[in-house]
MDTraj code that builds the backbone (N, CA, C; nanometers):
import mdtraj as md
import numpy as np

residues = "MET ALA LEU LEU GLU ASP LYS VAL GLY THR GLU ARG ILE GLU ALA ASP LEU HIS LEU ALA ASN GLU VAL VAL ARG HIS CYS GLY TYR HIS PRO LEU ALA VAL ALA LEU VAL ALA GLY LEU LEU VAL SER HIS SER THR TRP SER LEU SER TYR LEU ILE ARG GLU LEU GLU LYS ALA VAL ALA ARG LEU PRO ARG GLU".split()
xyz = np.array([
    [5.5314, 0.7695, 2.0757],
    [5.4914, 0.6808, 2.1825],
    [5.3760, 0.5913, 2.1383],
    [5.2850, 0.6474, 2.0604],
    [5.1694, 0.5691, 2.0162],
    [5.2134, 0.4501, 1.9315],
    [5.3141, 0.4704, 1.8484],
    [5.3638, 0.3603, 1.7647],
    [5.4194, 0.2481, 1.8512],
    [5.4977, 0.2828, 1.9512],
    [5.5537, 0.1831, 2.0424],
    [5.4412, 0.1087, 2.1146],
    [5.3436, 0.1834, 2.1613],
    [5.2306, 0.1234, 2.2329],
    [5.1486, 0.0318, 2.1414],
    [5.1273, 0.0752, 2.0172],
    [5.0519, -0.0083, 1.9221],
    [5.1212, -0.1412, 1.8971],
    [5.2521, -0.1390, 1.8844],
    [5.3273, -0.2605, 1.8522],
    [5.3482, -0.3507, 1.9740],
    [5.3800, -0.2900, 2.0869],
    [5.4203, -0.3663, 2.2059],
    [5.3021, -0.3990, 2.2959],
    [5.2040, -0.3121, 2.2990],
    [5.0871, -0.3338, 2.3842],
    [5.0767, -0.2299, 2.4944],
    [4.9552, -0.1892, 2.5190],
    [4.9287, -0.0835, 2.6167],
    [4.9753, -0.1218, 2.7565],
    [4.9462, -0.2441, 2.7982],
    [4.9831, -0.2865, 2.9343],
    [5.1325, -0.2734, 2.9592],
    [5.2099, -0.3225, 2.8651],
    [5.3559, -0.3224, 2.8814],
    [5.4117, -0.1803, 2.8861],
    [5.3542, -0.0922, 2.8064],
    [5.4018, 0.0458, 2.8017],
    [5.3560, 0.1227, 2.9257],
    [5.2302, 0.1097, 2.9622],
    [5.1780, 0.1836, 3.0773],
    [5.2423, 0.1392, 3.2080],
    [5.2907, 0.0159, 3.2126],
    [5.3561, -0.0332, 3.3337],
    [5.4852, 0.0435, 3.3621],
    [5.5509, 0.0896, 3.2561],
    [5.6770, 0.1640, 3.2699],
    [5.6780, 0.2803, 3.1722],
    [5.5861, 0.3736, 3.1899],
    [5.5699, 0.4852, 3.0974],
    [5.6972, 0.5693, 3.0868],
    [5.7622, 0.5928, 3.1983],
    [5.8866, 0.6711, 3.1959],
    [5.9918, 0.6014, 3.1101],
    [6.0055, 0.4709, 3.1262],
    [6.1034, 0.3962, 3.0474],
    [6.0642, 0.3915, 2.9001],
    [5.9358, 0.3834, 2.8713],
    [5.8900, 0.3848, 2.7324],
    [5.9264, 0.5172, 2.6664],
    [5.9101, 0.6261, 2.7384],
    [5.9510, 0.7575, 2.6868],
    [6.1008, 0.7611, 2.6619],
    [6.1764, 0.6986, 2.7481],
    [6.3219, 0.6920, 2.7331],
    [6.3606, 0.6129, 2.6081],
    [6.2904, 0.5046, 2.5803],
    [6.3162, 0.4249, 2.4595],
    [6.2938, 0.5115, 2.3355],
    [6.1818, 0.5825, 2.3319],
    [6.1503, 0.6680, 2.2176],
    [6.2550, 0.7783, 2.2036],
    [6.3002, 0.8331, 2.3137],
    [6.4047, 0.9362, 2.3102],
    [6.5339, 0.8787, 2.2535],
    [6.5706, 0.7579, 2.2966],
    [6.6911, 0.6926, 2.2451],
    [6.6813, 0.6688, 2.0947],
    [6.5600, 0.6566, 2.0452],
    [6.5385, 0.6375, 1.9010],
    [6.5367, 0.7706, 1.8256],
    [6.5619, 0.8778, 1.8960],
    [6.5618, 1.0086, 1.8319],
    [6.4251, 1.0505, 1.7811],
    [6.3210, 0.9891, 1.8364],
    [6.1823, 1.0172, 1.7982],
    [6.1544, 0.9834, 1.6513],
    [6.2400, 0.9018, 1.5891],
    [6.2218, 0.8614, 1.4499],
    [6.1298, 0.7397, 1.4443],
    [6.0197, 0.7494, 1.3695],
    [5.9233, 0.6385, 1.3642],
    [5.9846, 0.5053, 1.3212],
    [6.0743, 0.5075, 1.2247],
    [6.1339, 0.3814, 1.1803],
    [6.2150, 0.3177, 1.2926],
    [6.2919, 0.3972, 1.3642],
    [6.3713, 0.3447, 1.4758],
    [6.2800, 0.2900, 1.5853],
    [6.1737, 0.3618, 1.6151],
    [6.0782, 0.3157, 1.7169],
    [6.0148, 0.1840, 1.6729],
    [5.9783, 0.1738, 1.5454],
    [5.9193, 0.0496, 1.4946],
    [6.0177, -0.0667, 1.5046],
    [6.1437, -0.0403, 1.4764],
    [6.2446, -0.1459, 1.4849],
    [6.2636, -0.1956, 1.6275],
    [6.2757, -0.1043, 1.7226],
    [6.2938, -0.1498, 1.8608],
    [6.1655, -0.2116, 1.9152],
    [6.0505, -0.1661, 1.8682],
    [5.9246, -0.2289, 1.9087],
    [5.9225, -0.3739, 1.8607],
    [5.9720, -0.3952, 1.7394],
    [5.9810, -0.5316, 1.6875],
    [6.0715, -0.6185, 1.7727],
    [6.1802, -0.5598, 1.8211],
    [6.2688, -0.6339, 1.9114],
    [6.1959, -0.6726, 2.0396],
    [6.1207, -0.5778, 2.0945],
    [6.0476, -0.6062, 2.2180],
    [5.9411, -0.7131, 2.1967],
    [5.8777, -0.7126, 2.0816],
    [5.7746, -0.8127, 2.0523],
    [5.8388, -0.9502, 2.0347],
    [5.9495, -0.9553, 1.9622],
    [6.0122, -1.0851, 1.9362],
    [6.0895, -1.1392, 2.0562],
    [6.1241, -1.0514, 2.1486],
    [6.1939, -1.0923, 2.2721],
    [6.1052, -1.0518, 2.3903],
    [5.9997, -1.1246, 2.4086],
    [5.8975, -1.0858, 2.5072],
    [5.9486, -1.0835, 2.6512],
    [6.0620, -1.1471, 2.6763],
    [6.1165, -1.1440, 2.8128],
    [6.2005, -1.0195, 2.8384],
    [6.2332, -0.9436, 2.7337],
    [6.3116, -0.8214, 2.7517],
    [6.2262, -0.7150, 2.8191],
    [6.2814, -0.6529, 2.9187],
    [6.2141, -0.5389, 2.9813],
    [6.2544, -0.4121, 2.9072],
    [6.1809, -0.3061, 2.9309],
    [6.2174, -0.1777, 2.8712],
    [6.3541, -0.1318, 2.9225],
    [6.3816, -0.1556, 3.0487],
    [6.5119, -0.1149, 3.1031],
    [6.6253, -0.1940, 3.0393],
    [6.6028, -0.3221, 3.0103],
    [6.7043, -0.4019, 2.9421],
    [6.7284, -0.3466, 2.8018],
    [6.6209, -0.3138, 2.7306],
    [6.6343, -0.2582, 2.5963],
    [6.7121, -0.1264, 2.6001],
    [6.6830, -0.0426, 2.6965],
    [6.7544, 0.0848, 2.7091],
    [6.9031, 0.0600, 2.7310],
    [6.9368, -0.0350, 2.8161],
    [7.0790, -0.0665, 2.8388],
    [7.1448, -0.1131, 2.7096],
    [7.0744, -0.1952, 2.6325],
    [7.1286, -0.2431, 2.5053],
    [7.1463, -0.1281, 2.4062],
    [7.0516, -0.0363, 2.4031],
    [7.0640, 0.0803, 2.3151],
    [7.1827, 0.1668, 2.3570],
    [7.1998, 0.1849, 2.4874],
    [7.3124, 0.2647, 2.5363],
    [7.4460, 0.1995, 2.5024],
    [7.4530, 0.0667, 2.5116],
    [7.5756, -0.0037, 2.4739],
    [7.6040, 0.0137, 2.3253],
    [7.4987, 0.0065, 2.2441],
    [7.5165, 0.0225, 2.0988],
    [7.5675, 0.1626, 2.0659],
    [7.5130, 0.2632, 2.1315],
    [7.5584, 0.4003, 2.1091],
    [7.7044, 0.4156, 2.1508],
    [7.7421, 0.3521, 2.2602],
    [7.8806, 0.3627, 2.3089],
    [7.9791, 0.3002, 2.2107],
    [7.9337, 0.2041, 2.1308],
    [8.0214, 0.1396, 2.0323],
    [8.0394, 0.2211, 1.9050],
    [7.9560, 0.3227, 1.8844],
    [7.9665, 0.4030, 1.7638],
    [8.0956, 0.4855, 1.7667],
    [8.1608, 0.4984, 1.6510],
    [8.2837, 0.5780, 1.6474],
    [8.2539, 0.7250, 1.6741],
    [8.3439, 0.7877, 1.7428],
    [8.3311, 0.9310, 1.7735],
    [8.4258, 1.0084, 1.6826],
    [8.3875, 1.1281, 1.6483],
    [8.4738, 1.2104, 1.5618],
    [8.5851, 1.2731, 1.6399],
])
top = md.Topology()
chain = top.add_chain()
for i, resn in enumerate(residues, 1):
    res = top.add_residue(resn, chain, resSeq=i)
    for name in ("N", "CA", "C"):
        top.add_atom(name, md.element.get_by_symbol(name[0]), res)
traj = md.Trajectory(xyz[None], top)
């Protein structure tokens, strides 16, 4: 969570702490994944955390299943 907050900003994370935790969970708690999605949030400043979560869920749904 600290990595996401450092990259995106405290205000944005604290405004939706539950959603920020959900983003980190979707990243499997992997620092590289968190850094990558944080970069997306920084470069797309109009994206909300809920929008990012929906995009992550869509990406997971596209992955092939065994």
